[in-house]
Structures are given as C-alpha cells and as structure tokens.
N, C-alpha and C positions, 0 to 999 in steps of 0.2 A: 469284192472287198467292200466292207461297209464304210459309208461316208463318216468322217470324223464328226463328233458331236460338238455343238456350240459350247463355249466355256461354261455357261450357266447350267448345262445339262451334264457336265462331267462330274463324276462322283468326287466329293470332297472339295469342290471348287466353290469359293465364296462369290456370291453375286456382287460385283463391284460397280453396278450401274448406279450413278448418282441420282438422288431424289430430284424430281422436277420441282420447279418453283410453284407450280399449281398445287402439287401435293402438299407442299409446305404451307401454302396459304389455307388449304382446306383443313389441315391439321391444327393450325393456329385458331381457326374459327371454331372448330369442335372443342378445343381446350378452353377457349374463352367463354363459350356458351354452355359448356358442360352438357352437351347433347348433340346428337346427329341431326335431329329434326330442326332444332333451332339454328344450327350452323347452316343447314341446307336453305332455310328461309332467308338467312342473311346473305348467302352467296347467290341466291336466285337459282338454285339447283335442286335436284331431287334427292331425297334421303338415300336412295339406292346408289346414286353417283358418289355422294359423300362417303358412304360405307365402303364402296369399291376403292376409292382413292386412299382411304386409311389402310385398308388391307394391303394395297400395293406398297404403300410407304413402310408398313411394318415388315413386309417381306423383304424389301430392299435394304432396310436397316438391320433386320434380324433381331428386333426387340418388340416387346409388347408395349404399346403406347398408352392404352387405357384399360382400366378396370370397368367393365360394363355391368350395370345392375338394371333392374326393371324401371327405375325412376331416373337415373342419370348416369353419366360416365365421369370417371375420375382419372386424372392423369397419373400415370405410374411414375416411379422414380426415374426410370429411363426416359419417360415422356417429358418430365420436367427439364432434363438436360437437352433433349431435342428441341423443346419449346424455346429455350434461351438461344440456342444456335440458329434455329429457324428465323426467329425475329431478327437476329443480327444479320443473317444472310440476306433476307428480303430487304431490310433497311439499306444494306450496302448496295444491293442491286438497284434499288430505287434511286439512291444517291448517285451511283455511277451513271445511270441513264440521264439524270438531270445535269450532271457535270459535263458530259460529253455532248449534250444537245446544243445545237446552234441556236435554239430558240428558248433559252432558259427563262425568258420573261413570259413565255406562254405556258401556263400551267396545264398539265395533262394528267390523266388518270383519275383515280378515285380519291376523294378527300372526305374523311369521316369527321363530322362536326357534331357536337352535342351542346345542349344548353338546358335551362330550366323551363318549366311548363309555360308560364305566362309570358315571360320575356322572350322565350324561344319562338312561341307562336306569333306574338304581336310585333316583335322587333327583328329577330334574327332571320325568320323565314322570309320576310320581304327583302332583306339584305342579300340572302342567298339567291333569291330570284333574280335580283339585279346583277349579282356576281356571275351567274351562269349565262346571263344574256350577253355580258361583255366577254366572257371566256367560254365559248361553246365547247371547247375541247376538254373542259373540266367536268367530271362527274362528282356529285355530292350526295352522300348519304347522311341525312340529318335526323337525330334522335333527341327527344326531350325527356328529362327525368325530374323526379322530386327529391333527388339526393345528390350529394357531391360525387362526381364520377372520378375514378382513378383512371385517367385517360391513358396512361402508359400501359397498364395491365389489361385494360378493356379494349384496347385497339383503336382508340380515337386519335386523330391527328390534331384536333383543335377543340377547345372548350371556350365558348363565349359566355362569360359569367358576369354577374353583378355582385360586387362585394370585394373588399380590399384584403381579405385574409387569403394569401396565396402561398403555398409551400415553396421553400427556397430552391428545391431541386427542379422547379418548373420555370420556363421562360414566360414572362408576362409582358404584353404590350397594351398600354392604355388606349382604348378606343374613344372614350368620351367621359366627361365629368358628369356625375349624377349624385343625388342625395335623396334620402327618404324623409318624409314629413308625417306628422301626426294629423289626422283629420277625422271628422265625423259628420253625420247628416244634421241639418238644423233641427229636425224633429227630435233626435236623440238629445242634443244639447238643451233643447227647451224642456225636455222631460227630466233629465238628470243633472243639468247644470254644466257649466264649462270649467274644467280644471284650471287652477291658477298656478300650480306648481307640479313638477314632474312626479313627486311622491304621491300626489292625489290620484294618479292613474291607477294605483292599487285598489282604490275604492270604486272604480268604474268598471263597466262591462267593456272589455277589450277583445278585439277579434284577433286571435292568435293564429299565426301561420307557421306550420312546420314545413319549411321549404329548403331543400338541399342541406347546407351546413349551418343554417341559421339556428341559434339556440332557441329552444321552444319556451315561450313565455318569459323571456328575458330581453328587455329592450335597453340598449346602451346608446345614448345620444350625447351630443355636445352642445353646449350653450353658445350661441353665436356662430356656430359652424366652423370656427377657426381651428386649425390644427393644434394651436397652442392651448386651447381651452381644455379643461379637465373633463374627462368622460364621466357621465353619471348613468347609473344603472337602476332600473326599477323592475320588480317582478310583477307581471300582470296576469290576470285571469279573466275569464268570461264564460258565458254559457255556450258560446259557439267557437269552434276552431276547425281548421282545415289544413290540408297539405297543399292546397291550390290557392294562390294569391288572388286569382280572378273571382273565385267564389267568395272569399273574405271581402273583396272590394264590393261585390254586389250586396252582401249583407250590410256593409257600411252604408251604402246608398239607401238601403231599406230601413236604416235607423236602428240597427241592432247593437251599435257600439263604436268605440274608437279603434282606428287601425293605423298601423305604421306601414306606409307604402311609398313606392318610388314616385318622385315628382312627375316622371314621364307618364305614369299610369293615371294619376289623379288630376293633372293640370286642367284637362277639359272640364272635369266635374267641378273643380274649384271655380273656374271661370263662369260656369253655368249656375253656380249657387247650389248645386245638389250636394256638395260637401263643403265644409268650412274647416280651415286649418286651425288646429288646436296647438297651443303653446308654440307659436311660430318662431320663437327664439331658439327652439331646439330642432336639430336635424341630425340625421345619421348619414355619414358619408358612405356612398355605395357606388363607386365608379364602375364603368364597364370595361372589361378586360378580355383580350384574346390570350388564352393560356395554352401552351403546348409543351411537349417533352423536349428536353435539351437535345436529344438525339436528332430532332427535326429542325434544329437551329439553322441548318444550311439548306433546307428543303425549298426548292423553287416554288412549288405549288402552295406551300404554307406561307411563304413570304409574300407572294403575290396576293393571296387571299387576305392576309392581315393588312397589307397596304390598302387593299380595296375597302376593307371594313373601316379602317381609320378614316379614309376619305368619305365613305358613306355616312358614318356617324358624325364625323367632323362637320359636315355641311348641314347637319340637323335633320337628315332624312329618317333617323331612327327615333325621333321624338315627336311628341304632340305639340311641343312649344310650351311657353309659360315657365 
C-alpha cells in the first residue's frame, strides 16, 4: 500500500505554508530597488539567492509579484498588495521584538539612515561612528543623496537633514540650531565689489547649489535672523553651479562668486580670512533635524539613535564652531 502524500503533493490542495520573514524582506528590497541585482547588493546576497526567494514566495502565495523586462522589474497589482502587507507584517514583528525585550534601551538590528552629500559625509558619518561605538549591537547602513528621500517608501528608518521644511506626516526632532550665511572670497569682492542690498545679488556671480529639495537659484533669507522678520527672496545666477555643496564651497574659496552655505561649513574659512561674510544682517534658518516615519514613533532603536544624535550635536561635536 502506497504511503500517503504530503498535503502539498495532493491534487487540488492549496499550499498553506506561510511566507517567511526573510522572503518578505527580500521581496521588499526588490520592489524598492526595481531590480534583483540592486536588491542583492543591498542585502549582501547573490542575485541567484534573491531570484530563488522570490520564486519561493510567488509559489507560496500563488501570485505573480513582478513583471520582468531586460532593464528592470515592475511590481504587479498583486505585488502592490503584498508589498503593503509585507511592510506592515515586518514592522509589527520588529515592534513586537522591541516591546517584549527586557533591554529596550539597547538598540539592536539594522538601522537605515540617509542624509545629504556634504552634511552626511562631514557631520553625520562621524556621529554614526560614535553611535555604533556606544551601541555595538546596532548595525547601520548609511546612504547619502543629492535629492529629498521619501524615507517611508524607500525603506529608510531615519533621515538626518538640514532645513526646516518637513512634511506633516513625518515625525521630526530637532538636533541642533543652524543657519546659512552669504560669503565670498576677498579676491572676488575686490574684483566685483561688495553688495550692499539683497537685490544686488542678482547682478553678481552666485554659486548655485541644487541640493536635495532646495529651490535652484532662489535664495530666501531673513533680515536680522528673527522669526518675526519678513522673508526676502532674490533670484540669483552665475557661470558655475553644482549639485554638491562642497564643490560650490571650493569654487567660492577660489574666488568665483558668492555662495549661501551653512555656518558650520564656512566658519573655519571665515576665521581664517579665506571667505568674508556678505550682507551679514541676512541669514537663512536651516536647523538640523532627525526625521522618521510615524510608524517608527515607538521604535526603540530609532528613539535611542535620535537621543544619541541630540546629545552628540547638542554638545557641539557636529560643528566646527564659530
């Protein structure tokens, strides 16, 4: 007499095995990166492994998750529904592990953080180095961008950003006060003269930076720096522009024009006389914030990270002084 077949082998029987958390994480990575190779790189796995996990997940769910082309993969309609559920399931599991943990003050697991190019490299990266030294059980994946990141849909836990325009659906914690100032090299001012009014900037060579969500070529500042002062806007142009603030800063030191840059970045150069502040009565408020999705409002690892960053920047370790 033949041995009975397993339920998954019996004709007409639906495979009721639940998808694994790992398969859901792989699926989310592929959907977010729109590619198997890119997801494999993010996960530190091989493309073959990622392909296998997606095939297993599709078989378990009985749906096609992606439309595959030679250039990219696109999430199907069924895949969109699975994506929403997968995010919710993994978030709930993460929260459960943190809620029942006896060491909720000890952050564990992977924390994905993003920031902008220059600020991320010069300020956030050293802060993360200090963070993981204090909390060795925490893993951090840090990425920098020249654009504003949709942290919820792109899978980031935390965005450390400069600037006060923050969407209301996000949670924001101020890490430090900061403002931007106008400055130029002495050689440029000797050659072109020093502007005496904000409107005169339109006749000068200005070093325009396209960085993240900052409007290109439009500078809005306040006289006296007070919140009650009226904002003034000027449209500026110049022969040189970049999407990288450090490049524009170097051009400013080289005497190519006037730039609007964070006080933290230019303070040493101002003290050394390599740059001179222009129209010092005008500043642009640009505080430093830790921004994260509301669904992570109770996350222990996010909370501990934000508290550490507040302490780090609060004691001045993120600035050059001045």
